[in-house]
N, C-alpha and C positions, 0 to 999 in steps of 0.2 A: 563386658557389655553391661553387666549389672552395675558396676561402678559408674559407667557413663550415665545411665538413667538415674542413679542416686545423685549424681552431680546436678542433673537437670532438676530433680525434685527439690534439692536443697538450695540451689543457687538462684533459680529462676525468680522466686519471689523476693529476692534480696538485692535490688539494684544498687544499694549503698556499697556493696562489696566490689562494684565495678571500679576499674582503674580511673584515677583522677589525673595522673600525670605520666608522661613518657619521658624517662630520664636517660641521658647518655652518660654513662659512668666510666671514669678513668681513674682507678684506684680510689683515693679519697675525694677526688674532684668529680663534679657532675653538673650538667646543665639540663634543664627540664622544660617541657612544653605541656601545657594543660591539654588534656584530651578534649575538653570543651572547645578550645581554640581550633583544634583540627576539625571538630564536628561542625562548628559554625562556618569555617572556611569551605568545607566540603559541600555543605548544603546551600550556602548563600554566596560564596565567593569572597566574603569579607575577611580581611586580614586584621586581627586585633594587634595591640601593641606587643604582646608576648610572642606571637607567631612572627611578627614583622622582623624580629631580631634574627630570624633564620631565613625568611623568604627573600631578604635582600641579596642573598647569595645565589638565587635561582632566577632563571629567565622566565618569560611568559609561558613558553612551551612546556618547561619542566613543571611549572605550577599547575598548568592544565592537566598534565599527566598525573600529578599528585591527586587531584580531585577525582580523576577517573579511577585510579587505583583504590582510593578510599571507598568509593561508592559502587564499583562494578560488582554485581552479584555473581556468585558461583552457584550453579544449579545442583546443589547437593542438600539432602535432608539431614536432620540431626542423626537419624539412625544410620545413614550411609557414612557420615563422617565418623561416628562412633565405631562402626564396624571396622573401617579401615585403620583407625588409629590404635586399635587393639591387636593388629596383626604384627608379626615380627618386623616387617618393613616400616610400618607406621610408627612403631615404638623406637626404631633406630632413628628415624627422622626426628621424632620428638626429643630423643636424648641429645642429638647433635644440636638441634635448635635451642634446647633448654640451656646450653652453655652460653648462648648469645643473648637470648631473651629470658631475663631472670625476674624473680620476685624480689621483694624487699630483702635487704641484707645479703644480697648475692646468692640467694637460694635458687637452685635450678628451676627453670620454668616448665619442666617436663609436664607435671600434672596441671599446672595453671593454663598452659597453652592448650592442652587437650580439653579441659573444661570450657575454656572460652570459645574454642572452635565449635564444640557441640552446642553450647548455648546460643552462639551466633546463628548457627544453622537452624535452630528451633525458633529464632526470632521471626515474626511475620514479615519483617522487611528483608529477610533472607541473609545468607552468609556473605558478608562483606568485610573488608579489612576494618572499616570503622566499627562495625558491630563487634568484631573480635576484640578490638582495643577496649570498647566500652564494657565488655563482659569479662574482661580479665579479672580473676578473683584476688586482686591485691591492689591496694591503693596506688601503688607505683609499678609501672612496667620499666624495668631497668635494662637498658641495652649495654651489654659488656663491650665497650668500645675496643679494647685491645684484641678480644677474640673476633670482633667484627672486622677489624682491620686485617687480621691474619687471613680470614676467609676472603675478604675483598682482594687481598694481594694475590692469593692463589687464583681467584676468578679473573683478575685483571691480567695476570700472566697468561692464563689460558686464552682469554680473548685476544690478547696481542699476538700470541704465537699462532692462533687460529687464523687471524687476519693476515699474518705474513705468509702462512701456508696457502691460504686461499688466493692471495695475490700471486704467489709463485705458480699455482696451478693455472690460474686465468692467463697469466703471461705466457707460460709454456704452451698452453692450448692455442692461444692466439698466434704465437709464432709458428705453430705447426699448420695453420690454415694456409693452404696454397693458393687457391683461387675459388671461383664459384663452383660449387659441388656439381660434378658431372656423374649422374647415376647410372648411365648406360641404359640397359634394357628395362630397368625399374626406376621410375622417377621418384623424387622426394614427395611430390604431391600425391602420388599413388600410395606411397608407403604410409602416409598419415591417414589414409582412409581404410575402412575394413576391406578384407580380401573377398574373393569370389566364392569361397566354399559356404554352402549352407550347412547348418549344424543343428543338433538337438541336444537338450540337456536331460541327463538321466541322473537320478539320485539313488545312491545305494547306502546300505547300512553295514558297517563292518563290526565284527565281534571277535576280538583277539582274546580267546579264552585264556591263553598263557599269562596275560596281564590283567585279566578281568576288566577289559576296557572296550566299550562299545562307542562307536562314533560314526557320524554320517560323512558322506563325501558326494560332491556334485561332479559328474563327468560330462564334459562338453565334447560331443562326438561329431566330427565332420561327416556329412552324408556322402561317403565314398566307400567303395568295397576294397580299397587298397589298404595295406598296412601303413599306419601313420606314426611318426614319432610322438612321444608323450612328454608333456610339461606338467610338473606338479607345483602348485602355489601353496605356500605356508603362511598363514596370517600371523599377525603380531599378538602380543599380550592384550587381552580385553577386546579383540576383534573377532570376526567370524568368517565363514567361507563366502559371505557376500561382499566382503571388504574390497576384494580385487576381482569382482565379477566382470568389471569393464575390461580388464586385461585378459581374463579367460575367454570372453566372447570374441575379443579381437584376435587372439592367437588361433582360436578355433576357426575363424573365418579365413585363415591362411593355411588350414589343413592340419594343424596340430590337434591331437587329442589332449585335452586339458583336464587334469584331475585336481580337485580342490577339497582336501579333507578339512574337518573341523577338529581342532585339538581340545578335547573336553575339559582338561584341567587348567587351561589358560586362555579361554575364550570369553566372549561377552557374557555367556551364561554363568561362568565362574564368578565374574565380578558382580553380576546380579545376585547370585547366591550369597556372596560376601556381604553385600549391602542389605540383604533381607534377613541376615542372621543364619542362613543355612550353610555357610562356610566360614572358616576362621582364618583364611589366608588368601593372599592375592594369587599365589600359585605355589604348588608343592615343589620342592627341589627335584622330585621325580620327573617334572616336566622337561628338564634338561636331557633326560633319557627317553621319556615317552614320546616326545615330539618327533625325533628322527625315526624312532621305532614305528610310529604311526604311519609314516611314509613308506618305510620298508614293507610293512604289512600290507598297505594299500597296493603297492606294486605287485606283491605276491598274489593278492586277491584278484587284481586285474589280469594277471597272467592266467589264473584259473578260469576267469570269465571269458578270456579271449579264446579258450579252447572248448568251453562248454556252453556258453550262452550265445544264442543266435544274434543278439543285439551287439555283441562285442567281437564275435568270432572273426578272425582274420583282419581286424581293423586297428590293432595296436602293435606297434613295434617297441617292445619293452626292453630292448637292448640299446635303444637310443632315447635316453631320458634326460630332460633338463629340469632343474629346480630353481624356483625364484621365491624369495621370502623377504618379509619386511620386519625390522626390529627383532623380536624373539624369533620370528620366522627366518630372518637373515642369519641368525646363529644356526638355526636348524639346517638351512641350505649349506652352510660352510662345513658343518659336521658331516653331513651326507657326502660332501665333496671330498672328505678325507682328513679333516682337522679333528683330532681327538680332544676330549676334555683334558684340561691341563691343571692337575691338582697341585703341582709344584707352584704354579703361578698363583693359584687361588690361595694357597697357604701363605704366600709372600704378601699378597695385596689385601687380604681380608682378615678381620673386618675392615671396612672402608674407614679412612681417617675422618675424624670430626670436621676437618677442613675440606672434605670432599665437595666438589662442585659438579661431579659427574653422577647424576641421579641413577643412571643405569647400573652402577656398581652395587646398589642395594639389591637389585635382582640377581646380578651375576654371582654375588657372594653367597646366595642361597645354595649354589651348587656345592659349596664346601661341606654341606651336611650330608652329601651322598657318600656311600662307601667308596673309599679310595681304591678302586680296582679298575682294570682295563675293560672298557665297554666296546662292543663291536657295533658301531653306529654308522659307519660309512657304507656306501653301496656302489659296487662297481658298475651298475647299470646307469648311474648318473654320469653323464659326459660333459656337463657344463652347469655352472651355477651363477645366479645373480643374487647379491645380498644388498638390500635397501635399508639404510639407517640401522644397520645391524649392531648388536651388542657382542663384543668379542675380545676386548682388550685384556680382560682378566680371566674369563672362563676358558679362553683359548690361548691368546697371547702369541708371541712370535714363534716359539718352538712348535706350536701346533699348526699355525697357518702356513708355515714354511713346508709342511708335509703335503699340501695340496698340489697335485700335478695335472689337474684338468683346467680348462679355461674358466676364468672368474671375472665377473664384472661387479664392482662395488659402486653403489649409488649413494651419494651423501648430500645432505641438506646443509647449506652454509649457516642457517639459523636454527639448527636443531639443538634444543636445550635439554632434551631427554637423553639422547645418546649423542653427545657432542661430536662434531665432525672430526676434529683433530685426533683425539685419543681413540675413537671407536671406528672410524673409517679411513681417514687419511693416513695416519701412521700405520695401521694394520695393512693397508695396501702396499706399503713399502716392505712389509715382511713377507709378502707373497713371492715365491720363487718360480711359480709356473710361468712358462714363456709367454702365454697368451693371457694377459690381464689388462683390465681397463678400469680407470677411476673416472666416474662421472660426477661432476659437481654442479648441483642446482643452487646457484647463488640465491640467498634470501629464502630458500625453502625451509620448512620446519619438519619436525618428526611426523607430522600428520598430513603433509601436503599431498602425498601420493595415495592416501587411503580413501577409497570410495565411501560414499554415504551408505550406512547400513540401517535397516529398520530395527535391528536388534541391539543397537548401541546402548551400553549400560549407562554411560555418562555422555550427555551432549557436549561436544567440544566447541567452545566459543570461537567465533571467527578470528579473534585476535590471536588465538593459539594455533589455529590451522594455518594462518598466514595468508599472504596475498595470492589470489588467483590459482587455487589448487588444480583447476582444469588444465592449466599449462603443464604443471608437474606430472599429471596423469598422462597427458599427451606425450611427454618425454618418455615415460615408462614404456608405453606401447611402441613408440617409434624406435626405441633402442633395444627392447627385448626381442622384437621380431628378427632383426638382422643378426643379433647375437646367437639366438637359437637356430636360425636358418643356417648360419655358418658352422656352428660347433655341434649341433645335434642332428640337423637334417642334412648336413654336408653339402649345402648349397653355397659353394664358395664364391659365387658371384655377388653374394650379399656382404662379403668381407669389407668392401669399400665403404660401407655405411658405418663401420666401426672406426671412425676417424674424427679428428678435431675439425676437419673441414665440414663433415656432415653435421656434427654437433652445432657448429656455427651457423649452418644453413637453416636449422630448425629452431635456433635460439630466439627467444623473444622476452621482452620485459613483461612483468617485473621479476622474472626468474631467469637471468642470463645463464646459459649452459656452457660448460667446458668439459673437455675430455682429454685425458692423457693416458699413455700406455706405460709410462715409467715416471718415477719421481725421486729426486734426491733432495730431501729436506735440508740436509747439511746442518742439522741442529747441534747446538752446543750441549755440553753436559747439563746445562740448566734445564734442558728439555727432558726431564726425567718423568717417566710415566707415573712414578710414585707421587709426583707433585700434584696429581689430580685425584688421588684416592683418599 
């Protein structure tokens, strides 16, 4: 942190140290573009002679996108950027990026990139790519073309294989559609609306003395005197217990007791603490253990309340529990469902390769810092699990996921760049051996499409990152979670018909077409190695 502010103090008054040219280097050869040419084009749309040598290869749409990329501000302050870049994950990103973006004479761009990002964030015009280029503390920004091409090749392979897998899922789902969906006693129109149960929200505070961990939870209680099944929702990294309030309210309206804990070491408050200097990491490796333990402790506490507190007595069926989680919460749900931490896989895949295009591996590999012992993280009370945009390819892997024997639904976003669909959801789905499994694909959805707006968000997520029409994605989550949990937690088997490609097709709409399959044979060649994305 001190070095970050020292950089600000030393470099801010010296604009002459800013980069003058952007060079593509290939050994002893190189072609360069003046930063001034990029700036003039970004601000005025004028292409000078030097930039024209490159723009002739791009169409009008690509050039428009270039201007947007250069000028779009990122809502982060210099302190927030500095705090993140000094974390282990931030430094790993800088190390990998420094092999591609270099200073003069092929020197790693590690420190220069960090300084330019901090300085750009301190600029009154805000953190933009153009400002980062202008603040780079070297006269030349050298792009190592061979390394760029290596990473581009890995990325292109992932994109191509993902597109083939998505096409296969869409085709298989389409072929399974039989006719217009006949819902029987429950119609599709009714299922898309809230149920008839009134409910109330109660907030409790839990104090697990054994872990010195205190955290809140919101409990959504249907107003009925009968014992009701329980659903637990686990939020993702940097989110909080309000992120899926829309799902909690919906399920409660259908008679489920919904419990939503907040994981204190990986929530929005943790990111706020990081950005304000009160924390020095995005999340502790312990979060891979503490998150499922939070839910186990929550269920134990609810069991006590159901026997001693008049507000809860006789109203919770804690032998019929479902879990749903997104991203880091998706990992949490799968661990509770019976997938143990896989240290053999972690040792094999970590640290992530500098060519990695799967950002989630930076988080997953933190688990390698845990003591390599057996942890008791599953819970027999959990009868079904939904994992949305989960991270699991390395921290769990095939050996662990194959041990799950309860029903599982995996929900994937076709345009997820944080936890990419193919390595983190589609391929892991094929590793499941449980007989009741479902893969839901939201075409064009991103990592953030299903997350509700939260007043406690540490970083505002730009609309371009959230993706098109997130309301559709959230409607899918409610419309699929209900029949899944009604079938496998509440034992209402008349809802089983909704877990089909025909039903998914009946609720599918643009711009996020929906597909559902119950099995998948990717039939991938040996070139589809998981290691290729690490």
